[in-house]
C-alpha angles and dihedrals in degrees: 000000000000121000089248095054088045089057092049090049091052092049088048090057094051096093130154112350095000092060091045092050090049092052091041092057093054090046091050090050092053090050093051092049088048090055094045097045103030095094091055090072089071095047121113126237117281134223106293088033088077098064095034100042117003101049098020110114094186093076092055098054113023106181099213133318090287092067089063087066093055106099089215087069090071095069145013087233113073091207088065098052116144135177102240107128096167094054091049091050088053091054089048091053092045091051092047089054102038113001113220095336100131092213097077091048092050092044090054092049089054091049093050088052091050090050090052089051091055088046090054091052089049092053087055088057091046090052087055102258101110093159090059096053094098097044090047094051091044091053093048100044095047099043112115090230090073093056097088092052094047095046108033111075096209090054087067088095089068092052095045090049090048090056089057092047094050097043092047093053094042090049096044091053090048091048094051094047096045103027089227114156092208089064094047091052090045088055091055094043092050093051087052088051089053093047090052090056099044139349091237089075086081087089089076083089092058095043093054089044089053090049089050091050087054096051127006108005089209097150096182090071087066095060095092091052093049088050091050091052091048091050092047092050091049092048092047094051091049089050102042104019131214118324114249132193134052119316115254092243138347120278090244092055091043090055093049093045093049095048087062088044094061091057089044091052090049090055094049091054091051100038108023098181098106100058111149140168086227115029123208091246129136137195122259123219101171131041093255126170092275094055094044090051090049091052091048091051093048091049095045092051090046092051094047092047091047098049102034109025131083122258094259091055091048089049089050093046095050090039091055092053090048091048087056091045096098097056090035094054102032115065109235133178091243110065100192131009136180097227091058086073094059099089088037091058090049089057097041099046097069092044095049096048089051093039095056089051093239111185116194093209091060108098093201094050090044092052093050092046093050087051090052090048091051092051091048089048092053094047087048093049088048090050094047087054087056089061091053094103138006089243094052091045097053092036086059090045094055092045093056097035110028091159095060116096096205095061090054091046093058094039089055089050087057094052088047091053092049089052095250099135095169095055091044092052088051094054094040090051089050090051092048089049088052094043110019092166099049117112097217098047090055092042097054092040085056090052094052090048089052089053088050090053093248100136097167092053091047092051088051091049094047093050090050088054092050092045087061096042112014091187096055099129099196094050090048093047094050088045092049092049090053092049090051094046090050089055102261106111094156090060087049092052094045092051094047089048095052091049090047085059091057093038111032095160095060107105093191093062088058094044093051091049088048090055091054090049089054091050087056090048091246094136093162091060090042093055091045088053096046091051088050091052092053088047090058091043119007089188097058103130100199092048090052090049092046094047088048090054091049091050093045091052089055093047097248089139098169094053093041089053088053093055096045093050091050089049090052091047088057093041115019090186097054102133098194095049091048094049094046094048091050090048092046091050090054089046095058091044100258105127093162091062091045087053091049093049092047094047094045089055092052089054092056097052146285114348134193115276093239092066086070086065091057090045088051093051091048091054088045093057091046094055098249100132098169093054092043091054091047091054097042085055092050088049093054093045096047106035130057106249128194112233096252090052091047091052094052093047093050093048091052091050090051092050092051092046092049092047 
């Protein structure tokens, strides 16, 4: 009898009260998850969400499906490009349905987590433990390790990839047992789904290989997975290119560091009370006592599991190590991270429930398990609360990891956003003390010094940032602006030019140099730079806007209109492009278009009060005196106006009223 038919038989036997208890258990789990994660729907976006969602124009206007496969669509920052088409597609759908309202994005994250929980339960059925499906799903879904993935929108890549991993393994096992080609095709398609969400899903090949080693050893069945992995690697290399630059750390240091990380991860899974967005974890460059002890622990656990555990637990243990392999083998800036444990938990949950011999009909075991789930749910709810605001998130991070510079860096950013310059300076100064040779710490410290009107200190900080990373565009831009403001535009242009040589694909660098050229009345060079910016990124909103302004000034109204319209398509709330397009329309004698532009902007959201003046002018020229007066009044009420301007507007309103 197949596993599938066994599951159907067990379901058929659940008649009367048994079936009601079975359904009631799943319903209760859904309610618990709803209570735990309901607050997350009202949370704001968090740090990486800003560049990948909030300021990312690519999710607002995707030009065909092919655009999703362009790594630059992932972020507004070209330096953060990633090949994650499925994630970008999910952002596009969220934006189409709810704009930039975070609630829709958070709601989808929670639903994806719920889907992963169901799949983990399904894998338990596929592995032959149908009675454990609900306990396994409950353990996975309520574990605090899952909170980051469920509440942090940018961590959606992890849960979407986990869906692909889980489905590919489930479908593969079913295909091998039934010989059904539909299951086999589903397994390959699921692996493709995971790879389109995150590169780490390539471990699907390793997981099905491990399952084959556990059961049939029919290696020919793995060929399609190997081909899928090869196709993906070729496609990603074509899309992203070859990595450049120095590695974050040596492979030797990476091996030592990640040996410690394996034990650290094990501790987080067993005692999930120290979860953090920035863990107090450091690199290791020599095999010290900590590394040796960690290695001994890993070896001991491996030996015990291999000798004493069931084949499923051995599969889960080795599968967990393989799932962590991408971050273990590839040196990354972030040493350890909560969300990396998400697929690990999905593998371990079924094996642990089976391994401890859990029996649902045992009242004592069920009581203990319910207590465990209650504790997990409370810890998860507490952790969800930490993600309620950026300030609470990074305050928690600093409290748990006071020696980590990135925690102070982000907390300083929150103080800066709140207008507390003194507190921001303190946090950034601490970050610089902890990491004096980090480009971001010096850059953010420079911004805070600039806000405190310490130009000399800001220049020093920006230079230190560029000493560490000469191609750091943001530091180069801010230092160039300072040079220009202090009367040295030549130094500003030279700095931007040298940075463009290192970052030729960064459109903002060209635009900033163009603005300095305009300030020097060299509009030929400015136009050349703006066109170079749009060649690097045709959707760069500010370059479209700036080129529109230059063309407007030179009376090239048709071309200027095209640029403004393109900017508004990318960002429908771009106040500068909206105002200038309406003004240009009035200038060329097209009040109807000016009216359309203004009214479309009002439908998008709040606008600058001065736009009401242009709308009033448009209605004035169209002979709609009543609407002209209404919008002139709104202009005077919502925009600070100099006395002379107010006098002119009121005289016009009186003339229209009398007429």
